[in-house]
C-alpha positions as CSV (number, residue, x, y, z in Angstrom):
1,M,-6.6,12.0,18.4
2,Q,-9.5,11.4,16.1
3,K,-8.7,9.7,12.8
4,K,-9.3,11.4,9.5
5,K,-12.1,9.9,7.5
6,I,-11.5,8.8,3.9
7,L,-14.3,7.9,1.4
8,F,-13.4,5.7,-1.5
9,V,-15.9,5.7,-4.4
10,V,-15.2,2.6,-6.6
11,E,-17.4,1.5,-9.5
12,A,-15.1,-1.1,-10.9
13,F,-14.9,-3.2,-7.7
14,G,-13.2,-6.2,-9.2
15,G,-10.0,-7.4,-10.7
16,G,-6.8,-5.4,-10.3
17,I,-8.7,-2.4,-8.9
18,F,-10.2,-4.5,-6.1
19,T,-6.7,-5.8,-5.2
20,Y,-5.3,-2.3,-5.3
21,V,-8.0,-0.9,-3.1
22,A,-7.9,-3.8,-0.6
23,D,-4.1,-3.5,-0.2
24,L,-4.2,0.2,0.2
25,V,-7.1,0.3,2.7
26,N,-5.8,-2.6,4.8
27,E,-2.4,-0.9,5.1
28,L,-3.8,2.4,6.2
29,S,-6.9,1.4,8.2
30,E,-5.1,1.8,11.5
31,Y,-4.5,5.4,10.7
32,Y,-7.7,6.4,8.9
33,D,-11.4,5.6,9.1
34,F,-12.3,4.1,5.7
35,T,-15.7,3.9,4.0
36,I,-15.9,2.2,0.5
37,A,-18.8,3.1,-1.7
38,Y,-18.8,0.3,-4.2
39,A,-20.7,-1.4,-7.0
40,L,-20.9,-5.1,-7.5
41,R,-19.4,-6.5,-10.7
42,S,-19.0,-10.1,-12.0
43,Q,-15.4,-10.0,-10.9
44,T,-16.2,-8.9,-7.4
45,P,-15.5,-11.8,-5.0
46,E,-18.6,-13.1,-3.2
47,D,-16.9,-12.8,0.1
48,F,-15.2,-9.5,-0.7
49,K,-15.6,-8.2,2.9
50,S,-13.3,-11.0,4.1
51,Y,-10.4,-9.4,2.1
52,Y,-10.6,-6.3,4.4
53,K,-9.9,-5.6,8.0
54,D,-12.9,-5.5,10.3
55,N,-12.8,-1.7,10.8
56,V,-13.5,-0.9,7.1
57,N,-17.1,0.2,6.3
58,F,-19.0,-0.5,3.1
59,V,-21.9,1.1,1.3
60,E,-23.3,-0.3,-1.9
61,V,-24.1,2.2,-4.7
62,K,-27.0,0.3,-6.2
63,H,-27.3,2.3,-9.4
64,F,-23.7,2.3,-10.5
65,Q,-23.4,1.0,-14.1
66,R,-20.2,0.5,-16.1
67,A,-21.7,1.9,-19.4
68,I,-23.1,5.4,-19.9
69,Q,-26.8,5.2,-18.9
70,P,-28.1,8.7,-18.1
71,I,-30.9,7.6,-15.8
72,Y,-28.9,5.2,-13.7
73,D,-25.9,7.6,-13.7
74,L,-28.1,10.4,-12.3
75,K,-29.4,8.1,-9.6
76,A,-25.9,7.0,-8.8
77,L,-24.8,10.6,-8.6
78,F,-27.4,11.3,-5.9
79,E,-26.5,8.1,-4.1
80,I,-22.8,9.0,-3.7
81,K,-23.7,12.6,-2.7
82,N,-26.0,11.2,0.0
83,I,-23.3,8.7,1.1
84,A,-20.7,11.6,1.4
85,K,-23.2,13.6,3.4
86,E,-23.7,10.7,5.8
87,V,-20.0,9.8,6.1
88,D,-18.7,13.4,6.1
89,P,-15.2,12.4,5.0
90,D,-12.1,14.6,5.3
91,I,-10.8,13.1,2.0
92,I,-12.6,11.6,-1.1
93,H,-10.7,9.3,-3.5
94,L,-12.4,8.2,-6.7
95,H,-11.3,4.9,-8.4
96,S,-12.1,4.0,-12.0
97,S,-13.5,6.1,-14.9
98,K,-17.2,6.0,-14.0
99,A,-16.6,6.9,-10.3
100,G,-14.2,9.5,-11.5
101,V,-16.8,11.3,-13.7
102,L,-19.7,11.1,-11.3
103,G,-17.5,11.9,-8.3
104,R,-16.0,15.0,-9.9
105,V,-19.5,16.2,-10.8
106,A,-20.6,15.7,-7.2
107,F,-17.6,16.9,-5.4
108,G,-15.3,18.7,-7.8
109,F,-16.1,22.2,-6.6
110,K,-16.5,21.4,-2.9
111,S,-13.9,22.3,-0.2
112,K,-13.0,18.7,0.6
113,P,-9.7,17.4,-0.9
114,L,-10.6,15.2,-3.9
115,F,-8.4,12.6,-5.7
116,Y,-9.0,10.4,-8.7
117,T,-7.1,7.3,-9.9
118,P,-8.3,6.1,-13.4
119,H,-6.7,2.6,-13.3
120,G,-6.6,2.7,-17.1
121,Y,-8.4,5.4,-19.1
122,S,-11.5,4.3,-21.0
123,F,-10.3,6.2,-24.1
124,L,-7.3,3.9,-24.4
125,M,-9.4,0.7,-24.8
126,Q,-8.6,-0.4,-28.4
127,E,-11.6,-2.8,-28.6
128,M,-13.9,0.3,-28.7
129,S,-14.7,2.4,-31.7
130,V,-12.7,5.5,-32.5
131,V,-15.9,7.6,-31.9
132,K,-16.3,6.2,-28.4
133,R,-12.7,6.7,-27.5
134,K,-12.8,10.3,-28.6
135,L,-16.0,10.8,-26.6
136,Y,-14.4,9.3,-23.5
137,F,-11.3,11.5,-24.0
138,L,-13.6,14.6,-24.2
139,I,-15.4,13.6,-21.1
140,E,-12.1,13.2,-19.2
141,K,-10.9,16.6,-20.5
142,V,-14.1,18.4,-19.4
143,M,-13.9,16.7,-15.9
144,T,-10.4,18.3,-15.3
145,F,-11.9,21.8,-14.9
146,N,-12.1,21.5,-11.1
147,K,-9.7,21.1,-8.2
148,C,-9.4,17.3,-8.3
149,I,-5.9,15.8,-8.3
150,T,-5.3,12.8,-10.5
151,I,-3.0,10.2,-9.0
152,S,-1.8,7.8,-11.7
153,C,-0.5,4.3,-10.7
154,S,1.8,3.8,-13.7
155,E,4.1,6.0,-15.8
156,G,2.1,5.4,-18.9
157,E,-1.1,6.5,-17.2
158,H,0.6,9.6,-15.8
159,N,1.7,10.6,-19.3
160,E,-1.8,10.3,-20.5
161,T,-3.0,12.3,-17.5
162,L,-0.6,15.1,-18.4
163,R,-2.4,15.4,-21.8
164,L,-5.5,16.3,-19.8
165,T,-4.4,18.3,-16.8
166,K,-1.3,19.4,-14.8
167,R,-3.0,18.6,-11.5
168,A,-1.4,15.2,-11.6
169,K,0.7,13.0,-9.3
170,Y,2.4,9.8,-10.2
171,V,2.9,7.1,-7.5
172,N,3.7,3.6,-8.9
173,N,2.0,0.5,-7.6
174,G,3.9,-1.3,-4.8
175,I,4.8,-5.0,-5.0
176,D,5.2,-7.3,-2.0
177,I,8.5,-9.0,-2.9
178,E,8.0,-11.8,-0.3
179,K,4.5,-12.7,-1.6
180,L,5.7,-12.6,-5.2
181,D,8.7,-14.9,-4.3
182,K,6.4,-17.4,-2.7
183,Q,4.2,-17.6,-5.8
184,L,7.2,-17.9,-8.1
185,N,8.7,-20.6,-5.9
186,V,5.5,-22.7,-6.3
187,V,6.1,-22.6,-10.1
188,S,9.8,-23.1,-9.9
189,S,9.4,-26.3,-8.0
190,K,7.4,-27.7,-11.0
191,S,9.5,-26.0,-13.7
192,N,11.6,-27.8,-16.3
193,N,13.8,-24.7,-16.5
194,K,14.3,-23.6,-13.0
195,S,16.8,-20.9,-13.8
196,F,14.5,-18.8,-15.9
197,I,10.8,-17.9,-15.8
198,V,9.0,-15.2,-17.7
199,F,6.0,-13.8,-15.8
200,T,3.6,-11.0,-15.8
201,I,1.0,-9.7,-13.2
202,G,-2.5,-8.5,-14.0
203,R,-6.0,-9.3,-14.9
204,I,-6.2,-11.6,-18.0
205,C,-8.2,-9.2,-20.2
206,Y,-8.1,-7.6,-23.6
207,Q,-6.0,-4.6,-22.5
208,K,-3.2,-6.9,-21.1
209,N,-2.9,-8.7,-24.5
210,P,-2.8,-12.4,-23.3
211,T,-2.8,-13.4,-27.0
212,L,0.6,-11.9,-27.5
213,F,1.9,-13.5,-24.2
214,N,0.7,-16.9,-25.5
215,E,2.3,-16.4,-28.9
216,I,5.7,-15.6,-27.3
217,A,5.4,-18.7,-25.1
218,L,4.7,-20.8,-28.1
219,K,7.8,-19.5,-29.8
220,M,10.0,-20.1,-26.7
221,S,9.0,-23.7,-25.8
222,D,12.2,-24.2,-23.8
223,V,11.3,-21.4,-21.3
224,D,8.5,-21.5,-18.7
225,F,5.9,-18.7,-18.6
226,L,3.6,-17.6,-15.7
227,W,0.7,-15.2,-15.7
228,I,-0.1,-14.2,-12.1
229,G,-3.8,-13.2,-12.1
230,D,-7.1,-14.3,-13.5
231,G,-9.7,-13.0,-15.9
232,E,-12.2,-13.5,-18.7
233,R,-9.5,-14.2,-21.3
234,R,-7.8,-17.1,-19.5
235,E,-8.7,-19.4,-22.5
236,D,-6.2,-17.4,-24.6
237,L,-3.3,-18.8,-22.5
238,F,-3.1,-22.4,-23.8
239,S,0.6,-22.9,-24.6
240,D,2.0,-26.0,-22.7
241,N,4.8,-24.0,-21.1
242,I,2.5,-21.5,-19.4
243,K,2.3,-22.8,-15.9
244,D,-0.8,-22.9,-13.7
245,N,-1.3,-19.7,-11.7
246,P,-0.5,-20.6,-8.1
247,S,-3.2,-20.1,-5.5
248,P,-3.0,-16.8,-3.5
249,S,-0.5,-17.2,-0.6
250,Q,-1.7,-16.8,2.9
251,P,-0.9,-13.5,4.6
252,V,2.5,-13.7,6.3
253,E,3.0,-12.8,9.9
254,T,3.2,-9.2,10.9
255,K,6.8,-8.0,11.2
256,V,8.3,-5.1,13.2
257,V,11.0,-2.9,11.7
258,T,12.7,0.2,12.8
259,I,12.8,2.9,10.1
260,S,14.2,6.4,9.7
261,G,14.1,8.9,7.0
262,S,11.8,11.5,5.5
263,F,8.6,10.3,3.7
264,V,5.9,12.1,1.8
265,S,2.2,11.0,1.6
266,P,0.3,11.8,-1.7
267,Y,-2.3,13.3,0.7
268,A,0.2,16.0,1.6
269,E,-2.1,18.4,-0.1
270,V,-4.4,18.3,3.0
271,G,-1.7,19.0,5.6
272,Q,-0.1,15.5,5.7
273,N,3.3,17.1,5.2
274,S,6.6,15.2,4.8
275,R,8.3,14.5,8.1
276,S,10.7,12.0,9.7
277,A,9.3,8.7,11.1
278,Q,11.6,7.0,13.6
279,P,9.5,4.7,15.9
280,E,9.3,0.9,15.5
281,F,6.7,0.1,12.8
282,S,4.4,-2.9,12.5
283,Y,4.4,-3.9,8.9
284,S,1.6,-6.1,7.5
285,D,1.7,-8.2,4.4
286,Y,-0.3,-5.6,2.4
287,T,1.4,-3.0,0.2
288,N,0.1,0.3,-1.1
289,Y,1.2,3.1,-3.3
290,F,1.8,5.8,-0.7
291,V,5.4,5.3,0.4
292,K,7.8,2.7,-0.9
293,A,11.2,1.9,0.5
294,T,13.6,-0.9,1.1
295,A,14.6,-1.7,4.6
296,T,17.1,-4.1,6.2
297,Y,15.6,-5.8,9.2
298,V,17.0,-5.4,12.7
299,T,18.8,-2.1,11.8
300,G,15.8,-0.8,9.9
301,E,18.0,1.1,7.5
302,V,16.1,2.7,4.6
303,D,18.1,3.2,1.4
304,G,15.2,4.3,-0.8
305,T,15.8,1.8,-3.6
306,V,14.1,-1.5,-4.5
307,N,16.4,-4.4,-3.6
308,A,15.0,-7.9,-3.9
309,T,17.4,-9.1,-1.1
310,N,15.6,-6.9,1.3
311,K,11.9,-6.3,2.1
312,T,10.1,-3.7,-0.1
313,F,7.2,-2.2,1.8
314,S,5.0,0.9,2.0
315,I,4.9,3.1,5.1
316,P,1.5,4.7,5.9
317,L,1.8,8.1,7.6
318,S,-0.7,9.0,10.3
319,K,-1.7,12.4,11.4
């Protein structure tokens, strides 16, 4: 059976969005044909294609710009329309604000299923002026007058989405417990206080408030702190008890589990209805936001809750 084709349009191809997209695409690439229309940013890894499986396709949108630039934006709009015409996807998923605006202009009234994930609304960026934030909110509001469904990746983002539209879904980011434990163990082996570590995950940028994280660390000198991630505000983390961020762990070996239960894909809108899945399942190291469950190996029992003693993973549903 021929795979469905999914086109991702990603302007902010770096930082947390890059990781999010890579995890999601790698997990689902066995079941869907993916094409990523991307823009290069300073945070984009030079060898970014090596983060993806070999069957993922890439097309650069050369005129994508982060800021509002009408001439470049118009050219980028025609670029992504031409890419979609060439790929002929069954589903289009827009990632980040600029891709969300141009993508909804290009595809918002077409028959193809359209999804948008903001990854943090621009109108929430406190370093911008009030006028700019109000302008960005107005743009987002205007862009809701189409059939696009917004999939938020955090509860806070979902609450903001509901201020704009009711065509909204909330699917929280998944976390690979084994990979996280490996990174924390690296720090624990060097820690003076091995029983307690305060950590956070994310890009070290203004929105994540690394200054506050550092201030708390300074006031709690007897506790070790860890920021898992990197970014342009790394110099704000200078407290002696903030441990070095461990290098990314190597992918773990593929595991096979037996699962049972009823699962729902966020793409259910296009006929991917909830159903039972009972075969053995090869699970890779990558985690995505589609289906999250906790399984016990060997028996493959799914209890539907996050339990650190078991393996938390996401289950991609094929056609």
